[in-house]
C-alpha atoms as one frame of an Amber mdcrd trajectory, in Angstrom:
protein
  61.105  53.849  60.288  60.460  50.699  58.245  63.946  50.906  56.734  65.644
  51.143  60.154  63.616  48.181  61.459  64.643  46.212  58.388  68.327  47.068
  58.932  68.158  46.124  62.628  66.364  42.868  61.793  68.860  42.026  59.067
  71.796  42.725  61.389  70.311  40.454  64.062  69.764  37.703  61.505  73.325
  37.943  60.190  74.758  37.833  63.709  72.672  34.768  64.520  73.883  33.017
  61.360  77.561  33.771  62.016  79.817  31.128  63.568  80.183  31.197  67.348
  83.594  32.108  68.787  84.573  29.462  71.317  85.536  31.845  74.122  85.631
  30.178  77.514  83.439  27.191  76.643  84.596  23.697  77.567  85.207  21.053
  74.906  82.002  19.331  76.047  79.998  22.544  75.639  81.480  23.164  72.188
  80.602  19.633  71.115  77.009  20.148  72.308  76.787  23.330  70.229  78.152
  21.449  67.208  75.620  18.646  67.765  72.840  21.246  67.761  73.978  22.393
  64.303  76.189  25.319  65.278  79.304  26.327  63.373  82.284  27.195  65.555
  85.562  29.088  65.428  88.186  27.975  67.935  90.952  30.494  68.412  94.336
  29.014  69.270  95.506  32.524  70.279  93.324  32.348  73.369  93.429  28.652
  74.170  95.574  25.812  72.869  93.328  22.923  71.842  94.863  19.507  71.354
  94.091  17.486  68.242  92.111  15.084  70.445  89.987  17.966  71.767  89.402
  19.288  68.249  88.448  15.800  67.046  85.978  15.542  69.939  84.378  18.837
  68.937  84.366  17.905  65.236  82.689  14.570  65.983  79.519  16.492  66.832
  79.382  18.525  63.606  76.132  18.370  61.675  76.346  18.144  57.846  75.988
  21.897  57.174  78.123  23.091  60.093  81.828  23.948  60.105  84.673  24.028
  62.581  87.236  26.753  61.915  90.581  26.545  63.702  92.280  29.934  63.918
  96.013  29.465  64.295  98.432  31.501  66.351 102.044  31.884  65.305 104.098
  29.630  67.508 101.009  27.751  68.612  99.972  26.250  65.276  98.972  22.703
  64.527 101.415  20.775  62.389 100.550  19.883  58.792 100.042  16.270  59.887
  97.619  17.360  62.618  95.696  19.553  60.148  95.455  16.647  57.700  94.225
  14.340  60.457  91.469  16.807  61.363  90.497  17.617  57.773  90.179  13.946
  56.836  87.643  13.283  59.584  85.059  15.703  58.118  86.068  16.733  54.565
  84.806  20.196  53.709  83.667  20.974  57.252  87.011  21.767  58.896  88.590
  25.081  58.029  91.978  26.475  58.968  92.751  30.156  59.416  96.532  30.651
  59.308
């Protein structure tokens, strides 16, 4: 019984610590989550975010939080756009190609 409670508790803790998938949230909502210390994954397969939108979200990142941009073939950011984003918050912006 104690072991199963431990496993359930650990699973809940790991899920809470995992980055939030952006889903149907607006750019404003995602920025608010970032400002609260949340790490985010934005998935370009489900919604195309502009560099300006991604910069707006990234502007709210707290020091220990990350923004991961998951690319979609044919809907990827250019190398220049990735560099622009990465330079705004070194070490906090991740790209998933």
